[in-house]
C-alpha positions as CSV (number, residue, x, y, z in Angstrom):
1,M,152.6,55.1,95.6
2,S,152.6,52.9,92.3
3,G,154.1,54.0,89.1
4,G,157.3,51.9,88.0
5,G,159.3,53.7,90.7
6,S,158.5,57.1,88.3
7,V,156.4,58.9,90.6
8,G,157.0,60.4,94.0
9,E,154.9,60.7,97.4
10,P,153.3,63.9,98.1
11,E,156.0,63.9,101.2
12,D,158.8,64.0,98.9
13,V,157.9,67.7,98.2
14,G,160.8,68.5,100.6
15,A,163.6,67.2,98.9
16,R,162.1,68.7,95.6
17,L,161.3,72.4,96.9
18,T,165.0,73.8,96.6
19,L,166.6,77.1,95.5
20,H,168.3,74.6,92.6
21,A,164.6,73.5,91.5
22,A,163.4,76.9,91.4
23,S,166.2,78.0,89.5
24,G,165.6,75.6,87.1
25,H,162.1,76.4,86.5
26,L,161.8,80.1,87.5
27,P,165.3,82.2,86.5
28,M,163.5,85.4,86.8
29,W,162.4,84.6,90.3
30,T,166.3,83.5,91.5
31,E,168.4,85.5,89.2
32,W,166.9,87.9,87.2
33,G,165.0,89.4,89.8
34,V,161.2,90.3,89.8
35,R,159.0,93.7,91.1
36,D,156.7,93.3,94.0
37,V,153.7,94.3,92.0
38,G,150.4,93.0,91.8
39,H,150.1,88.8,92.3
40,L,153.4,88.4,90.9
41,V,155.2,86.7,93.2
42,H,151.9,84.7,94.3
43,S,152.1,83.9,90.6
44,L,156.0,82.5,90.7
45,G,154.9,80.6,94.0
46,C,152.0,78.7,92.7
47,T,153.9,77.8,89.3
48,F,156.8,76.5,91.1
49,L,154.5,74.6,93.4
50,T,152.4,72.8,90.6
51,A,156.0,72.3,88.8
52,V,157.3,70.4,91.7
53,G,154.4,68.0,91.9
54,R,154.8,67.6,88.0
55,D,158.6,66.9,88.6
56,L,157.2,64.1,90.8
57,G,155.1,62.7,88.7
58,F,152.0,63.8,89.6
59,A,148.9,65.7,87.5
60,A,149.5,69.1,89.0
61,V,147.2,72.0,88.3
62,S,147.3,75.5,89.5
63,E,144.1,77.4,90.8
64,V,142.1,74.5,91.1
65,P,138.3,74.9,92.4
66,A,137.6,72.3,94.7
67,P,133.7,70.7,93.5
68,R,130.8,72.2,95.5
69,E,129.6,68.8,97.0
70,G,128.8,67.0,100.0
71,A,127.6,68.4,103.6
72,L,129.8,71.3,103.2
73,A,128.6,72.4,99.7
74,Q,126.9,75.9,101.3
75,V,130.2,76.7,102.9
76,D,131.6,80.1,101.3
77,Q,131.1,80.4,97.0
78,D,134.3,79.1,95.9
79,V,137.4,77.0,97.5
80,R,140.2,77.6,94.9
81,S,143.3,75.9,95.7
82,D,146.8,77.4,94.5
83,S,148.1,74.0,93.8
84,V,146.6,70.7,93.9
85,W,148.3,67.4,92.9
86,F,146.3,64.4,91.5
87,D,147.6,60.7,91.4
88,R,147.6,59.4,88.1
89,E,146.6,55.9,88.8
90,K,143.9,56.5,91.4
91,R,142.8,59.4,90.0
92,R,142.5,61.5,93.6
93,V,143.8,64.1,95.2
94,V,146.8,64.1,97.2
95,L,147.9,67.4,98.0
96,V,146.2,70.7,97.9
97,A,148.6,73.6,98.5
98,E,148.1,77.6,98.7
99,F,150.9,80.2,98.6
100,E,150.8,83.5,100.6
101,R,152.1,86.3,101.7
102,Y,153.8,87.1,105.5
103,S,154.9,89.9,107.1
104,G,154.6,88.9,110.7
105,K,150.5,88.8,111.2
106,Q,148.9,85.3,112.0
107,K,145.7,86.6,110.4
108,D,147.6,87.0,107.5
109,L,147.9,82.6,107.1
110,S,145.0,81.9,109.5
111,P,142.6,82.0,106.3
112,K,144.5,80.2,104.4
113,V,144.8,77.3,106.3
114,E,141.1,77.4,106.8
115,T,140.8,77.1,102.9
116,L,143.0,74.1,103.1
117,C,140.8,72.4,105.6
118,L,137.6,73.2,103.6
119,A,139.1,72.2,99.8
120,Q,140.5,68.6,101.8
121,H,136.6,68.0,102.8
122,R,135.2,69.0,99.3
123,W,137.7,66.7,97.6
124,N,136.4,64.1,100.4
125,R,140.5,63.5,100.6
126,E,141.0,63.4,104.7
127,D,144.0,61.6,104.0
128,A,145.8,64.4,101.1
129,T,148.7,66.3,102.5
130,L,147.7,69.8,103.1
131,L,151.0,72.4,102.3
132,L,150.9,76.3,103.4
133,A,153.8,78.0,101.7
134,Y,154.6,81.7,102.9
135,W,156.8,83.8,101.1
136,T,158.7,87.0,103.5
137,N,160.9,90.0,102.4
138,G,163.8,88.6,104.8
139,L,163.5,86.7,107.7
140,V,160.5,87.8,110.1
141,T,159.3,86.4,113.4
142,L,157.9,82.9,112.3
143,P,153.8,82.4,112.7
144,D,152.5,80.2,115.4
145,H,152.5,76.4,113.3
146,D,151.2,74.7,115.9
147,G,148.2,76.9,116.1
148,L,147.6,77.0,112.3
149,R,147.6,73.1,112.6
150,D,145.1,73.3,115.2
151,I,142.4,75.2,113.0
152,V,142.8,71.8,110.5
153,R,142.6,69.4,113.4
154,G,139.8,71.1,115.3
155,G,138.2,72.7,113.0
156,F,136.5,76.4,112.4
157,Q,133.4,78.6,112.1
158,G,132.9,79.2,108.2
159,P,130.7,82.3,106.7
160,G,127.0,82.2,107.4
161,G,127.6,80.4,110.8
162,I,128.7,76.5,109.2
163,R,131.0,74.7,111.3
164,V,133.6,73.4,109.4
165,P,134.9,70.0,111.2
166,G,138.1,69.7,112.1
167,N,140.3,66.2,110.6
168,P,142.7,65.2,113.6
169,R,144.3,63.2,111.3
170,A,145.5,66.0,109.0
171,R,149.1,66.4,107.8
172,L,149.6,69.9,107.4
173,I,153.4,71.1,106.3
174,F,155.1,74.5,106.0
175,F,157.7,75.8,104.1
176,Q,158.8,79.6,103.9
177,F,160.2,81.4,101.2
178,V,162.6,83.9,101.6
179,V,163.2,86.7,99.1
180,R,165.5,89.8,99.5
181,S,165.2,93.5,97.7
182,G,168.5,93.7,95.9
183,Q,170.4,97.3,95.2
184,D,168.2,97.1,92.2
185,G,165.0,96.9,94.0
186,L,164.0,93.8,92.6
187,L,163.1,90.6,94.7
188,R,165.0,87.8,94.1
189,L,164.0,84.1,95.9
190,E,167.0,83.7,98.2
191,N,166.2,80.4,100.3
192,I,163.4,78.0,101.3
193,F,162.9,76.5,104.3
194,R,161.1,73.6,105.8
195,R,158.8,75.5,108.8
196,G,157.1,74.2,111.7
197,E,158.2,70.8,112.3
198,S,157.3,69.0,115.8
């Protein structure tokens, strides 16, 4: 991507999704500690993903509804992504991200991957990077990353029986955000791992 060297690539996300970066943007998550109430951790994750997109030079936005256009406009009522990064020069989506709690059950993540797949179709950006970040309280059994990739590559049955086609060329990357509960009962982000590498 051009941009005078000031803009990164979506692939650079791994170098920026670090504990150091999280502490710089959101010290309440890494140092102060937060309570596990409502959607607070989800909000922190979405904010961080969007902040990293901006760090890399993209026009990054949280809670973005994909346009209801094209052949899949009638699948589901709304597709709202946790973070979407736009190339400033080409004015198009280059990365779509979801952030979700994971407690060891694959079924918690599968719908998020379906949302990523559908968003990619709605934006008509088959080459956009898809990112699934999941947070865990401590280390848990990792999900079946290949099984999640199969959803994107092979497609799935959407609501109302409409088939959502897969994208064999789709690039789906994973990050695990590990939080721990301290003696004060507050959660703190402890580490971020790249997961599911083939």
